C-alpha positions in Angstrom: 22.8 -30.8 35.0 22.9 -34.0 33.0 23.4 -32.5 29.6 26.4 -30.4 30.7 28.0 -33.4 32.3 27.8 -35.3 29.1 29.9 -32.6 27.4 32.7 -32.8 30.0 32.4 -36.5 31.0 35.5 -38.0 32.4 36.7 -34.9 34.3 36.5 -34.5 38.0 33.7 -32.4 39.5 36.2 -29.7 40.4 37.6 -29.5 36.8 34.0 -29.5 35.4 33.1 -26.5 37.5 36.3 -24.6 36.6 35.8 -25.2 32.9 32.2 -24.2 33.1 32.9 -21.0 35.0 35.6 -20.1 32.5 33.3 -20.5 29.6 30.5 -18.4 31.1 32.9 -15.7 32.2 34.6 -15.4 28.8 34.1 -12.2 26.9 34.3 -14.1 23.6 30.9 -14.6 21.9 30.7 -18.3 21.5 27.6 -18.7 19.3 25.0 -16.7 17.3 22.5 -16.8 20.2 25.0 -15.3 22.6 25.5 -12.6 19.9 21.8 -12.0 19.8 21.7 -11.6 23.6 24.4 -9.0 23.4 22.3 -7.0 20.9 19.4 -7.1 23.4 21.6 -5.9 26.3 25.3 -5.6 26.5 26.5 -8.3 28.8 23.4 -10.4 28.5 25.3 -13.4 27.2 27.0 -13.6 30.6 23.7 -13.7 32.5 21.9 -16.3 30.4 23.7 -19.6 29.6 22.6 -21.1 26.2 23.2 -24.7 25.3 22.5 -26.7 22.2 21.9 -30.4 22.9 21.2 -33.3 20.6 17.9 -35.2 20.7 16.7 -38.5 19.3 13.3 -37.0 18.6 12.3 -35.1 15.5 10.5 -32.6 17.6 11.8 -29.2 18.4 12.2 -28.3 22.1 13.6 -25.8 24.5 14.2 -26.1 28.3 14.4 -23.4 30.9 16.7 -24.3 33.8 19.2 -23.0 36.3 22.8 -23.7 37.3 24.8 -22.1 40.1 22.6 -19.0 40.2 22.4 -18.5 36.4 19.5 -19.0 34.0 20.1 -21.8 31.5 18.2 -22.1 28.2 18.9 -25.1 26.1 17.3 -26.6 23.0 17.9 -28.8 20.0 18.9 -26.0 17.7 19.6 -22.3 17.7 16.1 -21.3 16.9 14.6 -23.4 19.6 17.1 -21.9 22.0 16.1 -18.4 20.8 12.5 -19.2 21.3 13.3 -20.4 24.8 15.2 -17.1 25.5 12.1 -15.2 24.5 9.8 -17.4 26.6 12.1 -16.8 29.6 12.3 -13.1 29.1 8.5 -12.8 28.8 7.3 -15.2 31.5 10.1 -15.0 34.1 11.8 -11.6 33.6 8.6 -9.8 32.5 10.4 -8.3 29.4 8.6 -8.1 26.1 10.8 -7.4 23.1 8.7 -5.9 20.3 9.0 -3.9 17.1 8.7 -0.6 19.1 11.5 -1.7 21.4 14.0 -4.5 20.7 16.4 -3.8 23.5 16.0 -4.1 27.3 18.0 -3.8 30.5 18.5 -7.1 32.1 18.9 -6.9 35.9 22.1 -8.2 37.5 20.1 -10.9 39.4 17.7 -12.5 37.0 14.8 -14.6 38.3 15.5 -18.3 38.1 13.1 -21.1 37.1 12.1 -23.0 40.3 12.3 -26.2 38.3 13.2 -27.2 34.8 10.5 -26.2 32.3 10.3 -28.0 28.9 8.3 -27.1 25.8 8.2 -29.3 22.7 6.5 -29.1 19.3 6.1 -31.4 16.4 5.1 -28.4 14.3 8.7 -27.8 13.3 8.1 -25.2 10.6 7.4 -21.6 11.6 7.1 -19.4 8.6 7.2 -15.6 8.2 6.4 -12.9 5.6 4.3 -12.2 2.6 5.7 -10.7 -0.6 3.7 -7.6 0.2 5.5 -7.0 3.5 8.6 -6.3 1.6 6.9 -3.3 0.1 4.4 -2.1 2.6 6.8 -2.2 5.5 10.3 -3.2 4.4 10.8 -1.3 1.2 13.5 1.1 2.5 15.0 -0.8 5.4 18.7 -0.7 6.0 20.9 -3.3 7.6 20.4 -2.1 11.2 16.7 -2.4 10.8 16.9 -5.8 9.2 19.2 -7.0 11.9 16.6 -6.2 14.5 13.9 -8.0 12.5 16.0 -11.1 12.1 16.5 -11.1 15.9 12.8 -10.8 16.3 12.3 -13.8 14.0 14.6 -16.0 15.9 13.1 -15.0 19.3 9.7 -16.0 18.0 10.9 -19.4 16.8 10.7 -18.6 13.1 12.9 -20.9 11.1 11.6 -20.3 7.6 11.3 -16.8 6.1 10.6 -15.4 2.7 13.7 -13.4 1.5 13.1 -11.6 -1.8 15.4 -8.6 -1.3 17.8 -8.2 -4.2 16.0 -10.5 -6.6 16.0 -7.6 -9.1 19.7 -8.1 -9.4 19.2 -11.7 -10.6 16.8 -10.4 -13.3 19.0 -7.6 -14.3 22.0 -9.9 -14.8 20.2 -12.6 -16.8 18.3 -10.1 -19.0 21.5 -8.3 -19.9 23.0 -11.7 -20.7 20.0 -12.3 -23.0 20.7 -9.1 -24.9 18.6 -6.5 -23.0 19.9 -3.0 -22.4 20.0 -1.4 -19.0 17.1 0.8 -20.0 15.1 -2.2 -21.2 15.8 -4.0 -17.9 14.5 -1.0 -16.0 11.3 -0.9 -18.1 10.7 -4.4 -16.7 11.8 -4.2 -13.1 9.6 -2.1 -10.8 10.7 0.8 -8.6 11.8 0.3 -5.0 8.3 0.4 -3.4 6.6 -1.9 -5.8 8.9 -4.9 -5.9 6.3 -7.2 -4.2 3.9 -7.0 -7.1 6.5 -7.2 -9.7 7.8 -10.4 -8.1 4.3 -11.7 -7.9 3.9 -11.3 -11.7 1.4 -8.4 -11.3 3.1 -5.5 -13.1 6.2 -4.3 -15.0 8.3 -1.2 -14.5 6.0 0.9 -12.3 8.0 3.1 -9.9 11.3 3.0 -11.8 13.7 3.3 -13.4 16.2 2.2 -10.7 19.6 3.7 -10.5 22.7 1.5 -10.5 23.2 2.1 -6.8 19.9 0.5 -6.0 21.0 -2.8 -7.4 24.4 -2.6 -5.7 22.9 -1.8 -2.3 20.1 -4.5 -2.5 22.6 -7.2 -3.5 24.9 -6.3 -0.5 21.9 -6.1 1.8 20.5 -9.5 0.8 23.8 -11.1 1.3 23.9 -9.8 4.9 20.3 -10.9 5.5 20.6 -14.4 4.4 24.0 -14.8 6.0 22.6 -13.8 9.4 19.5 -15.9 8.9 21.5 -19.0 8.2 23.8 -18.3 11.1 20.8 -18.4 13.4 19.1 -21.3 11.7 16.5 -19.5 9.7 16.1 -21.0 6.3 15.7 -18.2 3.7 12.9 -18.8 1.1 14.2 -17.4 -2.2 12.1 -16.5 -5.2 11.9 -19.4 -7.7 11.2 -19.2 -11.4 7.4 -19.0 -12.0 7.5 -18.5 -15.7 7.4 -14.7 -15.5 9.1 -13.1 -18.4 9.1 -9.5 -19.9 6.1 -8.9 -22.1 8.3 -7.8 -25.1 10.4 -11.0 -25.0 8.3 -12.7 -27.8 9.1 -9.8 -30.1 12.6 -9.3 -29.0 13.9 -12.9 -28.6 11.1 -15.0 -30.2 10.0 -16.8 -27.0 6.5 -18.3 -27.1 4.5 -16.6 -24.3 1.0 -16.4 -22.9 -0.6 -13.1 -21.9 -1.9 -13.4 -18.4 -3.8 -10.1 -18.8 -4.0 -7.3 -16.3 -3.8 -6.7 -12.6 -5.6 -3.7 -11.2 -5.2 -2.1 -14.7 -1.5 -2.8 -14.8 -0.3 -5.1 -17.6 1.1 -8.2 -16.1 4.5 -9.7 -17.3 4.1 -12.5 -19.9 4.1 -16.2 -18.9 6.7 -18.3 -20.8 4.9 -21.4 -22.0 6.3 -24.6 -20.6 6.2 -26.2 -24.0 8.7 -23.7 -25.3 12.2 -25.1 -25.2 13.3 -21.8 -23.8 11.4 -22.4 -20.6 14.0 -24.9 -19.3 16.9 -23.0 -20.6 15.8 -19.7 -19.1 14.9 -21.3 -15.8 18.3 -22.9 -15.6 20.0 -19.5 -16.2 17.8 -18.0 -13.6 18.7 -20.5 -10.9 22.4 -20.5 -11.8 22.5 -16.7 -11.4 20.4 -16.9 -8.1 22.9 -19.4 -6.7 25.9 -17.4 -7.8 24.6 -14.4 -5.9 22.9 -15.8 -2.9 23.7 -19.5 -2.6 21.6 -22.6 -3.0 18.2 -22.5 -1.3 16.2 -25.4 0.1 12.9 -23.6 -0.3 11.7 -21.5 -3.3 8.6 -19.2 -3.4 6.8 -19.7 -6.7 3.3 -18.3 -7.4 2.2 -18.5 -11.0 -1.0 -16.7 -11.9 -1.3 -14.8 -8.6 -4.6 -13.0 -8.0 -6.4 -14.0 -11.1 -3.8 -14.1 -13.8 -5.3 -15.6 -17.0 -4.4 -19.3 -17.6 -5.9 -19.3 -21.1 -4.0 -21.6 -23.4 -1.9 -23.0 -20.6 -1.8 -26.7 -19.7 -1.8 -26.3 -15.9 -0.6 -29.8 -15.2 2.3 -29.4 -17.6 3.1 -26.0 -16.2 3.3 -27.3 -12.6 5.6 -30.1 -13.6 7.8 -27.7 -15.7 8.1 -25.3 -12.8 8.9 -28.1 -10.3 11.4 -29.8 -12.7 13.3 -26.5 -13.2 13.5 -26.0 -9.4 14.6 -29.6 -8.9 17.4 -29.2 -11.4 18.7 -26.3 -9.3 18.4 -28.3 -6.1 17.1 -31.9 -6.1 16.3 -31.4 -2.4 14.4 -28.2 -3.1 10.8 -27.6 -1.9 8.3 -25.3 -3.7 6.4 -23.0 -1.5 3.1 -21.7 -2.8 0.5 -19.3 -1.4 -3.1 -20.5 -1.1 -4.9 -17.3 -2.0 -8.1 -17.1 -4.0 -7.9 -19.8 -6.7 -4.2 -20.6 -6.1 -2.6 -23.0 -6.1 -4.7 -24.3 -9.0 -5.5 -28.0 -8.2 -4.6 -29.1 -11.8 -1.2 -27.5 -11.4 -0.2 -29.4 -8.2 -2.1 -32.7 -8.3 0.7 -34.5 -10.2 3.5 -33.2 -8.0 5.1 -35.6 -5.5 4.4 -35.6 -1.8 6.7 -33.4 0.3 8.0 -31.5 -2.8 5.4 -28.8 -2.3 4.6 -26.7 0.9 1.4 -24.7 0.8 0.8 -21.6 2.9 -2.8 -21.5 3.9 -2.5 -17.7 3.7 -5.6 -16.5 5.5 -6.4 -19.3 8.0 -7.9 -16.9 10.5 -10.8 -15.9 8.1 -10.8 -17.7 4.7 -8.9 -21.0 5.3 -8.7 -23.5 2.4 -7.3 -26.4 4.4 -10.8 -28.0 4.7 -12.7 -26.0 7.4 -16.3 -26.3 6.2 -17.1 -22.9 7.8 -14.9 -21.1 5.3 -16.2 -19.7 2.0 -12.9 -20.7 0.4 -12.6 -24.2 1.9 -11.5 -27.1 -0.2 -13.1 -30.3 1.0 -10.0 -32.4 0.8 -7.7 -29.5 1.7 -4.5 -29.8 -0.2 -4.7 -33.6 -0.5 -1.3 -35.2 -0.2 0.6 -31.9 0.1 2.1 -30.4 3.2 0.8 -27.1 4.5 1.1 -24.4 7.1 -1.6 -22.7 9.2 -1.1 -18.9 8.5 -2.4 -15.7 9.9 -2.6 -12.8 7.3 -4.1 -10.2 9.7 -2.9 -7.0 8.0 -3.7 -5.6 4.6 -1.8 -2.7 3.0 0.2 -1.9 6.2 -2.9 0.0 7.4 -3.0 1.1 11.0 -5.7 -0.2 13.4 -6.3 -2.6 16.3 -7.5 -5.8 14.6 -7.6 -9.5 15.1 -9.6 -12.7 15.6 -8.1 -14.0 18.8 -10.6 -16.8 19.4 -10.6 -17.9 15.8 -6.8 -18.0 15.6 -6.6 -20.2 18.7 -9.6 -22.4 18.1 -9.1 -23.1 14.4 -5.4 -23.9 14.9 -6.3 -26.7 17.3 -9.2 -27.8 15.0 -6.8 -28.0 12.1 -4.4 -30.1 14.2 -7.1 -32.6 15.0 -8.8 -32.6 11.5 -8.2 -35.4 9.0 -6.5 -32.9 6.8 -4.2 -31.9 9.7 -2.0 -35.0 9.0 0.0 -32.8 6.6 0.0 -29.7 8.8 3.7 -29.0 9.5 3.5 -25.7 11.4 2.3 -22.1 11.5 3.1 -18.9 9.6 2.5 -15.2 9.7 1.8 -13.8 6.2 0.9 -10.1 6.8 0.9 -7.5 4.1 2.3 -5.1 6.7 3.9 -5.3 10.1 5.0 -3.1 13.1 1.4 -3.2 14.3 -0.8 -5.4 16.5 2.1 -7.2 18.2 -0.3 -9.1 20.5 -1.5 -11.1 17.5 1.9 -12.2 16.4 2.9 -13.1 19.9 -0.3 -15.3 20.1 0.3 -17.0 16.8 3.9 -18.0 17.4 3.2 -19.4 20.8 0.6 -21.8 19.4 3.1 -24.6 18.4 4.7 -24.6 21.8 1.5 -25.0 23.7 0.2 -28.5 23.6 -3.1 -27.8 25.4 -5.8 -25.5 24.0 -6.2 -22.3 26.0 -8.4 -19.2 26.1 -7.5 -15.7 25.2 -8.6 -14.5 28.6 -6.0 -16.6 30.5 -3.3 -16.0 27.9 -3.8 -12.2 28.0 -3.2 -12.1 31.8 0.3 -13.4 31.1 0.8 -11.3 28.0 0.1 -7.9 29.7 2.4 -8.9 32.6 5.2 -9.6 30.2 4.5 -6.6 28.0 4.3 -4.0 30.8 6.6 -5.6 33.4 3.8 -6.3 36.0 0.2 -7.2 36.2 -2.5 -4.6 36.8 -6.2 -5.2 37.1 -7.2 -2.1 35.2 -4.9 -2.9 32.4 -6.3 -6.4 32.2 -9.9 -4.9 32.1 -8.8 -2.6 29.3 -7.4 -5.6 27.3 -10.5 -7.6 27.9 -12.5 -4.8 26.3 -10.1 -4.9 23.3 -10.1 -8.7 23.1 -13.9 -8.8 23.1 -14.3 -6.0 20.5 -11.6 -5.0 17.9 -9.7 -8.2 18.5 -12.9 -10.3 18.1 -13.6 -9.5 14.5 -16.5 -11.7 13.2 -15.8 -14.0 10.3 -18.4 -12.4 8.2 -17.0 -8.9 8.5 -17.0 -7.5 4.9 -13.7 -5.8 4.9 -10.1 -6.9 4.7 -8.2 -6.2 7.9 -8.9 -3.5 10.4 -11.9 -1.3 10.6 -10.6 1.6 8.4 -10.4 5.1 9.8 -12.5 7.5 7.8 -10.1 10.3 8.6 -8.0 8.7 5.8 -10.9 8.3 3.3 -11.4 10.3 0.2 -14.2 12.6 1.3 -17.8 11.9 0.5 -21.2 12.0 2.3 -21.5 9.0 4.6 -18.5 7.0 3.4 -18.4 3.3 4.3 -14.7 2.5 3.6 -11.4 4.0 2.7 -9.9 1.4 0.4 -11.7 -0.5 -2.3 -11.7 -3.9 -0.5 -11.9 -2.5 3.1 -14.6 -1.4 5.4 -15.1 1.3 8.0 -18.3 -0.2 9.4 -17.9 -0.6 13.1 -18.8 -4.1 14.4 -18.5 -3.0 18.0 -19.6 0.0 20.1 -17.0 2.7 19.9 -17.6 3.4 23.6 -15.6 0.1 24.3 -12.3 1.4 22.9 -12.8 4.7 24.7 -13.3 2.9 27.9 -10.1 0.9 27.3 -8.1 4.1 26.6 -9.6 5.6 29.7 -8.5 2.7 31.9 -5.0 2.8 30.6 -4.8 6.6 31.2 -6.0 6.0 34.8 -3.0 3.9 35.7 -0.4 5.5 33.3 1.6 6.9 36.3 2.3 3.3 37.4 4.1 2.6 34.1 6.1 5.8 33.7 9.0 5.2 31.2 7.7 1.9 30.0 8.1 2.0 26.2 5.6 -0.8 25.5 2.9 0.9 27.7 3.4 4.3 26.1 3.2 2.8 22.6 0.0 0.9 23.4 -1.6 3.8 25.1 -1.1 5.9 22.0 -2.3 3.2 19.7 -5.4 2.4 21.8 -6.4 6.1 22.2 -5.7 6.5 18.5 -8.2 3.7 17.8 -10.8 5.2 20.1 -10.6 8.6 18.4 -10.8 6.9 15.0 -13.9 4.9 16.1 -15.5 8.2 17.3 -14.6 9.7 13.9 -16.4 6.9 12.1 -19.5 7.3 14.2 -19.4 11.1 13.8 -19.2 10.7 10.0 -22.7 9.0 10.1 -24.1 12.1 12.0 -22.5 14.4 9.4 -24.3 12.5 6.7 -27.6 12.8 8.5 -27.2 16.5 8.9 -26.5 16.8 5.2 -29.6 14.9 4.3 -31.6 17.1 6.7 -30.0 20.2 5.0 -29.2 21.5 8.5 -26.3 23.8 7.6 -25.5 24.8 11.2 -25.3 21.2 12.5 -23.3 20.2 9.4 -20.8 22.9 10.2 -20.6 22.0 13.9 -20.2 18.3 13.2 -17.6 18.8 10.4 -15.6 21.1 12.6 -15.5 18.4 15.3 -14.4 15.9 12.7 -11.6 18.1 11.5 -10.6 18.9 15.1 -10.4 15.1 15.8 -8.0 14.7 12.9 -5.8 17.4 14.3 -5.9 15.8 17.7 -5.0 12.5 16.2 -2.1 14.0 14.4 -0.7 15.6 17.6 -1.1 12.3 19.5 0.7 10.2 17.0 3.7 12.6 16.8 4.7 11.3 20.2 5.6 7.8 18.8 8.2 7.4 16.0 6.5 4.4 14.5 3.4 6.5 13.9 5.2 9.3 12.0 5.2 9.8 8.2 8.6 11.3 8.5 10.0 8.0 9.8 8.9 6.3 6.6 10.1 9.1 4.3 13.5 9.4 6.0 14.0 5.6 5.6 13.6 6.0 1.9 15.8 9.1 1.5 18.6 7.8 3.7 19.4 5.1 1.1 21.1 7.6 -1.1 23.3 10.7 -0.9 22.4 11.7 -4.5 19.4 14.1 -4.7 18.0 12.6 -7.9 17.9 9.1 -6.3 16.6 10.5 -3.0 13.8 12.1 -4.9 13.0 8.8 -6.7 12.9 6.9 -3.4 10.8 9.5 -1.7 8.3 9.6 -4.6 8.0 5.8 -4.3 7.4 6.1 -0.6 4.8 8.8 -0.9 3.0 7.1 -3.9 2.6 3.7 -2.3 0.6 5.0 0.6 -1.6 7.4 -1.4 -2.5 6.9 -5.1 -0.4 3.7 -5.4 -0.4 3.7 -9.2 -1.0 5.9 -12.2 -4.5 7.5 -12.6 -5.9 4.4 -14.4 -4.7 2.0 -11.7 -5.6 4.3 -8.8 -9.1 5.0 -10.1 -10.2 2.1 -12.4 -7.9 -0.5 -10.7 -9.2 0.6 -7.2 -5.7 1.1 -5.7 -5.9 4.6 -4.4 -5.6 4.7 -0.6 -5.2 0.9 -0.4 -2.2 1.5 1.8 -3.5 4.5 3.7 -1.7 5.2 7.0 -3.1 6.9 10.1 0.2 8.7 10.6 1.3 12.0 12.0 2.0 14.3 9.0 -0.2 12.5 6.6 -3.2 13.2 8.7 -2.4 17.0 9.0 -1.1 17.6 5.5 -3.2 15.4 3.2 -6.2 13.9 4.9 -7.2 17.0 6.8 -6.9 19.2 3.7 -9.0 16.8 1.6 -11.8 16.8 4.2 -11.6 20.6 4.8 -12.0 21.2 1.1 -14.9 18.8 0.9 -16.7 20.3 3.9 -16.2 23.9 2.7 -17.5 22.9 -0.8 -20.5 21.0 0.7 -21.5 24.0 2.8 -21.5 26.2 -0.3 -23.6 23.6 -2.1 -26.1 23.6 0.8 -26.2 27.3 0.6 -27.1 27.1 -3.1 -23.7 27.7 -4.8 -22.6 25.5 -7.7 -19.2 24.0 -7.0 -17.2 22.1 -9.6 -16.3 18.5 -8.6 -12.9 18.1 -7.0 -10.2 16.0 -8.7 -8.8 14.3 -5.7 -6.4 12.3 -7.7 -4.7 15.5 -8.9 -4.4 16.7 -5.3 -2.9 13.4 -4.2 -0.5 13.1 -7.1 0.7 16.7 -6.4 1.4 15.6 -2.8 3.5 12.7 -4.0 5.8 15.0 -5.9 6.2 17.5 -3.0 9.5 17.4 -1.1 8.6 19.1 2.2 10.2 17.7 5.3 8.4 15.8 8.0 9.8 15.2 11.4 10.8 11.6 12.0 11.6 11.5 15.8 9.1 11.3 18.6 8.0 14.7 19.9 6.5 15.3 23.3 5.5 13.0 26.2 3.1 10.3 25.1 1.2 10.1 28.4 0.9 13.8 29.0 -0.2 14.3 25.3 -2.6 11.4 25.5 -4.3 13.0 28.6 -4.7 16.3 26.9 -6.0 14.8 23.7 -8.4 12.5 25.6 -9.9 15.6 27.3 -10.1 17.5 24.1 -11.7 14.8 22.0 -14.1 13.2 24.5 -15.0 16.1 26.7 -15.1 19.1 24.4 -15.9 17.9 20.9 -19.6 17.9 19.9 -20.9 14.5 18.8 
């Protein structure tokens, strides 16, 4: 073991071995990766030796090796080692750590690599998170949940992550310094569930006002988050100053601002004009306060004019230089990170910036890349010119539930981007989802790309994936995953919706609906029989995987998808019955649709991650004060239903944008909406005049309710899945 000998050169072989055995036998946790191993399984750091070694190359690498009957994972830094640990666990120990299960029991005798295995990558940046993830998934996370996520990041080789928690504290402090009252600050800062869009300059104040405890808790939480990230080698990306400013600051303090207009009917914050002398002064105060709270960052996320903000009256070139100059004064080595989304980053804003000062996230590389792929509707012929960029997978919109992905596209376009002329500035990959804790297969695939030099197929990769995920290979399981890979995970590029095929169980009722959210789609691009067959195959071998948490989670998720797909197909038949004015058939079909919702609700109760109560309890647990608990719960309920006030929900198109196919929400809101609609429609078919339903009023009333939903899993997933499968696919009339 050459690298170990280098560390103890000059000693006799006997002394070397004694020192080595002492070190690996010591109960003291020697480094952050050993600490991570202990969180996976108590005693794991004694079973896997981790070693950091220097390298003359600029590439990242990890090696899997063995020494005296123990597994050795070494790499050039902590994150490379963590990625190596994950690779070993998956492909040697058949252990897959995932959101639904971040712990495992490592056997006393772990399998050893037969020979040293080495993986290298020159794509040395692996990025994670979207502003939206902090609201749609992370809005109410506590430290134990964040600790698991940071471990997940490290294990997937992520070394660069957005970290916007607690930025509201920065703004509160600097606005109070500027003369704002606490009430005025809270009229500007959003409520807990809407921080993402406030920080992206889309809205002010919605969801608040926040209590003092919120600011205190978020500051303490962010300090823990970035401390752990830095210990492991993950560079936190802090929010930079984008020119955002309260709309009333011109009147209050005399600043010269531009009005960027509205976003989904919300008034956006104002944009402080770079020509105003206050721009530099305010930006400096912002960065000083940021550093005082959270330290100096190397990377700053800055996205002026996100999603269509008006640039009227703004010199974009001057604005870009002013934003960059302000960041460089805070840290001359700092790098600006910008999202490539729709028109952003505006070419005029970035063309005068220096090479390597800007890193662009090609946010939607798997469908709408802008790096230069001519097949994309958003492509830029010359990509981002001289600027560095990352190949990113967006995948999820709104935190919606559903099997979804473009496996072939993710693989093929990554290798295309590497070999393309514009790939010379490609520095790595990133996941930029609006929501997480779903579709783990796609994240696993993305973060393995940099470590695989040779192009591969989804078919060969999935054989290894299912073996790792379920602990052993099974032909029926593989066939089930082939059905999924060829259908829901093979979404065509021209599919009209954002993200997954939406479940019409979650839709505001209408005759023959085609989507749930404004920018989504419920149109099936595959035969719903395919997901039923996949679920059936998993059920046929479920006894072989008794007690396997990953298998149970996937079984529930895949059966959920098949029931949703049947529901979408059934909705078409309901529409035809209505057009034919066949009242009996309409009643039979609508009863079947309602029964399917109830079955879905019962199935999802068996998995904690599919329970509304889990989401609501996360929110309420952040306070012991009833008033604050009510505020947090209202935020949690509102985000996943009406989203905004009536104007934003209806005219802005935001209602049900973040719908969730969750136990509790299905039975208590979605079922009741559809039942009311079907009952009224039958009356209309029978000749009775029925006044139109104000669905927004029903939904808003639900956001203000405080009934309790169970948060823990109930029942046996496999047994329940078998019963539900029989009930849905054998007894319900389609």
